[in-house]
Biotite code that builds the C-alpha atoms (Angstrom):
import biotite.structure as struc

atoms = struc.array([
    struc.Atom([-14.756, 52.033, 104.759], chain_id="A", res_id=1, res_name="MET", atom_name="CA", element="C"),
    struc.Atom([-13.874, 51.912, 108.481], chain_id="A", res_id=2, res_name="ARG", atom_name="CA", element="C"),
    struc.Atom([-12.818, 48.256, 108.337], chain_id="A", res_id=3, res_name="VAL", atom_name="CA", element="C"),
    struc.Atom([-10.639, 48.847, 105.284], chain_id="A", res_id=4, res_name="ALA", atom_name="CA", element="C"),
    struc.Atom([-8.817, 51.774, 106.911], chain_id="A", res_id=5, res_name="VAL", atom_name="CA", element="C"),
    struc.Atom([-8.254, 49.833, 110.147], chain_id="A", res_id=6, res_name="LEU", atom_name="CA", element="C"),
    struc.Atom([-6.432, 47.141, 108.128], chain_id="A", res_id=7, res_name="LYS", atom_name="CA", element="C"),
    struc.Atom([-3.670, 49.615, 107.256], chain_id="A", res_id=8, res_name="LEU", atom_name="CA", element="C"),
    struc.Atom([-0.608, 49.005, 109.410], chain_id="A", res_id=9, res_name="ASP", atom_name="CA", element="C"),
    struc.Atom([-0.134, 52.064, 111.599], chain_id="A", res_id=10, res_name="GLY", atom_name="CA", element="C"),
    struc.Atom([-3.787, 53.049, 111.959], chain_id="A", res_id=11, res_name="VAL", atom_name="CA", element="C"),
    struc.Atom([-4.774, 53.176, 115.615], chain_id="A", res_id=12, res_name="GLU", atom_name="CA", element="C"),
    struc.Atom([-8.415, 54.130, 115.157], chain_id="A", res_id=13, res_name="GLY", atom_name="CA", element="C"),
    struc.Atom([-10.911, 55.634, 112.748], chain_id="A", res_id=14, res_name="VAL", atom_name="CA", element="C"),
    struc.Atom([-14.321, 57.248, 113.025], chain_id="A", res_id=15, res_name="ASP", atom_name="CA", element="C"),
    struc.Atom([-16.322, 57.646, 109.821], chain_id="A", res_id=16, res_name="VAL", atom_name="CA", element="C"),
    struc.Atom([-19.359, 59.861, 109.311], chain_id="A", res_id=17, res_name="SER", atom_name="CA", element="C"),
    struc.Atom([-20.929, 59.112, 105.938], chain_id="A", res_id=18, res_name="LEU", atom_name="CA", element="C"),
    struc.Atom([-23.545, 61.793, 106.577], chain_id="A", res_id=19, res_name="GLN", atom_name="CA", element="C"),
    struc.Atom([-20.881, 64.506, 106.922], chain_id="A", res_id=20, res_name="ARG", atom_name="CA", element="C"),
    struc.Atom([-18.444, 62.865, 104.478], chain_id="A", res_id=21, res_name="GLY", atom_name="CA", element="C"),
    struc.Atom([-15.645, 62.879, 107.054], chain_id="A", res_id=22, res_name="VAL", atom_name="CA", element="C"),
    struc.Atom([-13.209, 60.301, 108.403], chain_id="A", res_id=23, res_name="ALA", atom_name="CA", element="C"),
    struc.Atom([-11.140, 60.974, 111.529], chain_id="A", res_id=24, res_name="ASP", atom_name="CA", element="C"),
    struc.Atom([-7.983, 58.834, 111.618], chain_id="A", res_id=25, res_name="LEU", atom_name="CA", element="C"),
    struc.Atom([-5.644, 58.378, 114.546], chain_id="A", res_id=26, res_name="ARG", atom_name="CA", element="C"),
    struc.Atom([-2.255, 57.037, 113.563], chain_id="A", res_id=27, res_name="LEU", atom_name="CA", element="C"),
    struc.Atom([0.302, 55.371, 115.817], chain_id="A", res_id=28, res_name="ARG", atom_name="CA", element="C"),
    struc.Atom([3.570, 57.249, 116.382], chain_id="A", res_id=29, res_name="PRO", atom_name="CA", element="C"),
    struc.Atom([6.146, 56.128, 113.847], chain_id="A", res_id=30, res_name="GLY", atom_name="CA", element="C"),
    struc.Atom([3.498, 54.912, 111.376], chain_id="A", res_id=31, res_name="ASN", atom_name="CA", element="C"),
    struc.Atom([4.342, 54.634, 107.676], chain_id="A", res_id=32, res_name="ARG", atom_name="CA", element="C"),
    struc.Atom([0.841, 55.342, 106.307], chain_id="A", res_id=33, res_name="VAL", atom_name="CA", element="C"),
    struc.Atom([0.958, 57.650, 103.294], chain_id="A", res_id=34, res_name="THR", atom_name="CA", element="C"),
    struc.Atom([-1.688, 60.039, 102.082], chain_id="A", res_id=35, res_name="ILE", atom_name="CA", element="C"),
    struc.Atom([-1.575, 58.227, 98.723], chain_id="A", res_id=36, res_name="GLN", atom_name="CA", element="C"),
    struc.Atom([-2.456, 54.917, 100.435], chain_id="A", res_id=37, res_name="GLN", atom_name="CA", element="C"),
    struc.Atom([-5.432, 56.616, 102.082], chain_id="A", res_id=38, res_name="LEU", atom_name="CA", element="C"),
    struc.Atom([-6.583, 58.292, 98.859], chain_id="A", res_id=39, res_name="ARG", atom_name="CA", element="C"),
    struc.Atom([-6.394, 54.973, 96.975], chain_id="A", res_id=40, res_name="THR", atom_name="CA", element="C"),
    struc.Atom([-8.308, 53.147, 99.704], chain_id="A", res_id=41, res_name="LEU", atom_name="CA", element="C"),
    struc.Atom([-11.009, 55.834, 99.800], chain_id="A", res_id=42, res_name="ILE", atom_name="CA", element="C"),
    struc.Atom([-11.442, 55.641, 96.014], chain_id="A", res_id=43, res_name="LYS", atom_name="CA", element="C"),
    struc.Atom([-11.619, 51.818, 96.085], chain_id="A", res_id=44, res_name="ARG", atom_name="CA", element="C"),
    struc.Atom([-14.481, 52.114, 98.560], chain_id="A", res_id=45, res_name="ASN", atom_name="CA", element="C"),
    struc.Atom([-16.460, 54.345, 96.204], chain_id="A", res_id=46, res_name="GLY", atom_name="CA", element="C"),
    struc.Atom([-15.730, 57.764, 97.708], chain_id="A", res_id=47, res_name="PHE", atom_name="CA", element="C"),
    struc.Atom([-13.891, 60.862, 96.513], chain_id="A", res_id=48, res_name="ASN", atom_name="CA", element="C"),
    struc.Atom([-11.048, 61.953, 98.797], chain_id="A", res_id=49, res_name="PRO", atom_name="CA", element="C"),
    struc.Atom([-10.859, 65.644, 99.560], chain_id="A", res_id=50, res_name="GLY", atom_name="CA", element="C"),
    struc.Atom([-8.477, 67.714, 101.574], chain_id="A", res_id=51, res_name="SER", atom_name="CA", element="C"),
    struc.Atom([-7.306, 66.469, 104.955], chain_id="A", res_id=52, res_name="ALA", atom_name="CA", element="C"),
    struc.Atom([-6.691, 68.333, 108.189], chain_id="A", res_id=53, res_name="THR", atom_name="CA", element="C"),
    struc.Atom([-3.313, 67.114, 109.436], chain_id="A", res_id=54, res_name="VAL", atom_name="CA", element="C"),
    struc.Atom([-0.900, 67.445, 112.316], chain_id="A", res_id=55, res_name="GLU", atom_name="CA", element="C"),
    struc.Atom([2.617, 66.427, 111.330], chain_id="A", res_id=56, res_name="VAL", atom_name="CA", element="C"),
    struc.Atom([6.075, 66.622, 112.834], chain_id="A", res_id=57, res_name="ALA", atom_name="CA", element="C"),
    struc.Atom([9.107, 67.368, 110.749], chain_id="A", res_id=58, res_name="GLY", atom_name="CA", element="C"),
    struc.Atom([12.034, 69.597, 109.982], chain_id="A", res_id=59, res_name="ARG", atom_name="CA", element="C"),
    struc.Atom([11.701, 72.995, 108.346], chain_id="A", res_id=60, res_name="LEU", atom_name="CA", element="C"),
    struc.Atom([13.367, 73.458, 104.985], chain_id="A", res_id=61, res_name="THR", atom_name="CA", element="C"),
    struc.Atom([12.721, 75.345, 101.769], chain_id="A", res_id=62, res_name="THR", atom_name="CA", element="C"),
    struc.Atom([11.701, 74.168, 98.336], chain_id="A", res_id=63, res_name="ARG", atom_name="CA", element="C"),
    struc.Atom([13.079, 76.851, 96.062], chain_id="A", res_id=64, res_name="GLY", atom_name="CA", element="C"),
    struc.Atom([11.979, 79.995, 97.896], chain_id="A", res_id=65, res_name="THR", atom_name="CA", element="C"),
    struc.Atom([8.927, 78.379, 99.500], chain_id="A", res_id=66, res_name="THR", atom_name="CA", element="C"),
    struc.Atom([8.968, 77.241, 103.141], chain_id="A", res_id=67, res_name="PRO", atom_name="CA", element="C"),
    struc.Atom([8.441, 73.480, 103.409], chain_id="A", res_id=68, res_name="ALA", atom_name="CA", element="C"),
    struc.Atom([8.494, 70.619, 105.907], chain_id="A", res_id=69, res_name="ILE", atom_name="CA", element="C"),
    struc.Atom([10.309, 67.299, 105.629], chain_id="A", res_id=70, res_name="ILE", atom_name="CA", element="C"),
    struc.Atom([7.915, 64.888, 107.359], chain_id="A", res_id=71, res_name="ILE", atom_name="CA", element="C"),
    struc.Atom([9.641, 62.911, 110.126], chain_id="A", res_id=72, res_name="THR", atom_name="CA", element="C"),
    struc.Atom([10.631, 59.332, 109.167], chain_id="A", res_id=73, res_name="ASN", atom_name="CA", element="C"),
    struc.Atom([9.828, 59.899, 105.488], chain_id="A", res_id=74, res_name="THR", atom_name="CA", element="C"),
    struc.Atom([11.327, 61.419, 102.351], chain_id="A", res_id=75, res_name="ASP", atom_name="CA", element="C"),
    struc.Atom([8.174, 63.494, 101.857], chain_id="A", res_id=76, res_name="LEU", atom_name="CA", element="C"),
    struc.Atom([8.707, 67.251, 101.523], chain_id="A", res_id=77, res_name="VAL", atom_name="CA", element="C"),
    struc.Atom([5.555, 69.376, 101.487], chain_id="A", res_id=78, res_name="LEU", atom_name="CA", element="C"),
    struc.Atom([5.465, 73.105, 100.740], chain_id="A", res_id=79, res_name="PRO", atom_name="CA", element="C"),
    struc.Atom([3.808, 75.318, 103.375], chain_id="A", res_id=80, res_name="LEU", atom_name="CA", element="C"),
    struc.Atom([1.435, 77.983, 102.075], chain_id="A", res_id=81, res_name="VAL", atom_name="CA", element="C"),
    struc.Atom([-0.715, 80.413, 104.037], chain_id="A", res_id=82, res_name="PRO", atom_name="CA", element="C"),
    struc.Atom([-4.127, 79.184, 105.148], chain_id="A", res_id=83, res_name="ASP", atom_name="CA", element="C"),
    struc.Atom([-6.599, 81.966, 104.327], chain_id="A", res_id=84, res_name="PRO", atom_name="CA", element="C"),
    struc.Atom([-7.804, 81.882, 107.951], chain_id="A", res_id=85, res_name="THR", atom_name="CA", element="C"),
    struc.Atom([-4.317, 81.947, 109.540], chain_id="A", res_id=86, res_name="ALA", atom_name="CA", element="C"),
    struc.Atom([-2.015, 84.068, 107.397], chain_id="A", res_id=87, res_name="LYS", atom_name="CA", element="C"),
    struc.Atom([0.001, 85.149, 110.434], chain_id="A", res_id=88, res_name="ASP", atom_name="CA", element="C"),
    struc.Atom([1.349, 81.621, 110.967], chain_id="A", res_id=89, res_name="ALA", atom_name="CA", element="C"),
    struc.Atom([3.338, 81.700, 107.731], chain_id="A", res_id=90, res_name="LEU", atom_name="CA", element="C"),
    struc.Atom([4.534, 85.236, 108.413], chain_id="A", res_id=91, res_name="GLN", atom_name="CA", element="C"),
    struc.Atom([5.834, 84.161, 111.839], chain_id="A", res_id=92, res_name="HIS", atom_name="CA", element="C"),
    struc.Atom([7.477, 81.139, 110.224], chain_id="A", res_id=93, res_name="LEU", atom_name="CA", element="C"),
    struc.Atom([9.291, 83.270, 107.670], chain_id="A", res_id=94, res_name="GLN", atom_name="CA", element="C"),
    struc.Atom([10.403, 85.766, 110.320], chain_id="A", res_id=95, res_name="GLU", atom_name="CA", element="C"),
    struc.Atom([11.495, 83.012, 112.707], chain_id="A", res_id=96, res_name="GLY", atom_name="CA", element="C"),
    struc.Atom([13.435, 81.032, 110.127], chain_id="A", res_id=97, res_name="SER", atom_name="CA", element="C"),
    struc.Atom([15.484, 83.919, 108.795], chain_id="A", res_id=98, res_name="SER", atom_name="CA", element="C"),
    struc.Atom([18.555, 82.525, 110.558], chain_id="A", res_id=99, res_name="SER", atom_name="CA", element="C"),
    struc.Atom([18.605, 79.710, 107.990], chain_id="A", res_id=100, res_name="GLY", atom_name="CA", element="C"),
    struc.Atom([18.959, 76.947, 110.568], chain_id="A", res_id=101, res_name="SER", atom_name="CA", element="C"),
    struc.Atom([16.534, 74.051, 110.274], chain_id="A", res_id=102, res_name="ALA", atom_name="CA", element="C"),
    struc.Atom([14.378, 73.218, 113.255], chain_id="A", res_id=103, res_name="GLU", atom_name="CA", element="C"),
    struc.Atom([12.004, 70.459, 114.265], chain_id="A", res_id=104, res_name="ASP", atom_name="CA", element="C"),
    struc.Atom([8.384, 71.596, 114.336], chain_id="A", res_id=105, res_name="VAL", atom_name="CA", element="C"),
    struc.Atom([4.809, 70.424, 114.703], chain_id="A", res_id=106, res_name="LEU", atom_name="CA", element="C"),
    struc.Atom([2.603, 71.758, 111.919], chain_id="A", res_id=107, res_name="VAL", atom_name="CA", element="C"),
    struc.Atom([-1.179, 71.775, 111.729], chain_id="A", res_id=108, res_name="THR", atom_name="CA", element="C"),
    struc.Atom([-3.027, 72.658, 108.582], chain_id="A", res_id=109, res_name="GLY", atom_name="CA", element="C"),
    struc.Atom([-4.950, 71.364, 105.610], chain_id="A", res_id=110, res_name="VAL", atom_name="CA", element="C"),
    struc.Atom([-3.216, 68.927, 103.277], chain_id="A", res_id=111, res_name="LEU", atom_name="CA", element="C"),
    struc.Atom([-4.458, 69.859, 99.821], chain_id="A", res_id=112, res_name="VAL", atom_name="CA", element="C"),
    struc.Atom([-4.103, 67.500, 96.882], chain_id="A", res_id=113, res_name="GLU", atom_name="CA", element="C"),
    struc.Atom([-2.162, 69.280, 94.189], chain_id="A", res_id=114, res_name="GLY", atom_name="CA", element="C"),
    struc.Atom([-1.952, 68.801, 90.490], chain_id="A", res_id=115, res_name="THR", atom_name="CA", element="C"),
    struc.Atom([0.411, 66.292, 88.918], chain_id="A", res_id=116, res_name="ALA", atom_name="CA", element="C"),
    struc.Atom([2.711, 69.212, 88.141], chain_id="A", res_id=117, res_name="ARG", atom_name="CA", element="C"),
    struc.Atom([2.647, 71.012, 91.481], chain_id="A", res_id=118, res_name="GLU", atom_name="CA", element="C"),
    struc.Atom([2.002, 68.221, 93.985], chain_id="A", res_id=119, res_name="GLY", atom_name="CA", element="C"),
    struc.Atom([0.424, 68.399, 97.427], chain_id="A", res_id=120, res_name="ASP", atom_name="CA", element="C"),
    struc.Atom([0.933, 71.227, 99.895], chain_id="A", res_id=121, res_name="HIS", atom_name="CA", element="C"),
    struc.Atom([-0.100, 72.147, 103.429], chain_id="A", res_id=122, res_name="ILE", atom_name="CA", element="C"),
    struc.Atom([-2.160, 75.259, 104.081], chain_id="A", res_id=123, res_name="GLU", atom_name="CA", element="C"),
    struc.Atom([-0.469, 76.221, 107.331], chain_id="A", res_id=124, res_name="LEU", atom_name="CA", element="C"),
    struc.Atom([-2.669, 77.015, 110.341], chain_id="A", res_id=125, res_name="ARG", atom_name="CA", element="C"),
    struc.Atom([-0.190, 76.716, 113.226], chain_id="A", res_id=126, res_name="THR", atom_name="CA", element="C"),
    struc.Atom([3.448, 75.881, 113.703], chain_id="A", res_id=127, res_name="ILE", atom_name="CA", element="C"),
    struc.Atom([5.143, 75.067, 116.969], chain_id="A", res_id=128, res_name="GLN", atom_name="CA", element="C"),
    struc.Atom([8.789, 74.385, 117.735], chain_id="A", res_id=129, res_name="ALA", atom_name="CA", element="C"),
    struc.Atom([9.238, 70.908, 119.214], chain_id="A", res_id=130, res_name="LEU", atom_name="CA", element="C"),
    struc.Atom([10.917, 70.503, 122.622], chain_id="A", res_id=131, res_name="PRO", atom_name="CA", element="C"),
    struc.Atom([14.651, 70.790, 122.501], chain_id="A", res_id=132, res_name="GLY", atom_name="CA", element="C"),
    struc.Atom([14.636, 73.719, 120.117], chain_id="A", res_id=133, res_name="ASP", atom_name="CA", element="C"),
    struc.Atom([15.612, 77.106, 121.476], chain_id="A", res_id=134, res_name="SER", atom_name="CA", element="C"),
    struc.Atom([12.713, 78.939, 119.850], chain_id="A", res_id=135, res_name="LYS", atom_name="CA", element="C"),
    struc.Atom([9.363, 79.417, 121.529], chain_id="A", res_id=136, res_name="ALA", atom_name="CA", element="C"),
    struc.Atom([6.174, 78.145, 119.918], chain_id="A", res_id=137, res_name="ALA", atom_name="CA", element="C"),
    struc.Atom([5.136, 80.048, 116.824], chain_id="A", res_id=138, res_name="LEU", atom_name="CA", element="C"),
    struc.Atom([1.476, 80.605, 116.056], chain_id="A", res_id=139, res_name="GLN", atom_name="CA", element="C"),
])
């Protein structure tokens, strides 16, 4: 599994624990690795992919009435939903984005594989304005 993941262009390092069923990937800045590539690779190696804890940079937007993030250097837009353990993060996001202006942020959370109809989403744990934005970090 480790060797296969390291062959993906953009992967800087990977630690795999078969006992815990966890893989920790470090990606190079500007990488083009997609979650679908990783899910396919995991399945080809005989494992079932689950949710993934992620840290992604992007620009805030909305998808309908739902807050979302456009992942930097991609066309991927992922809805942001409250993580059961960090409901305040989404509340702060909604309060902070009431001006309607998009801002660049760093989001941490759990990327959950959605259904074919609904697609993936991020259960938001923290959100932080990236340098250059006038807003302070939101958490």
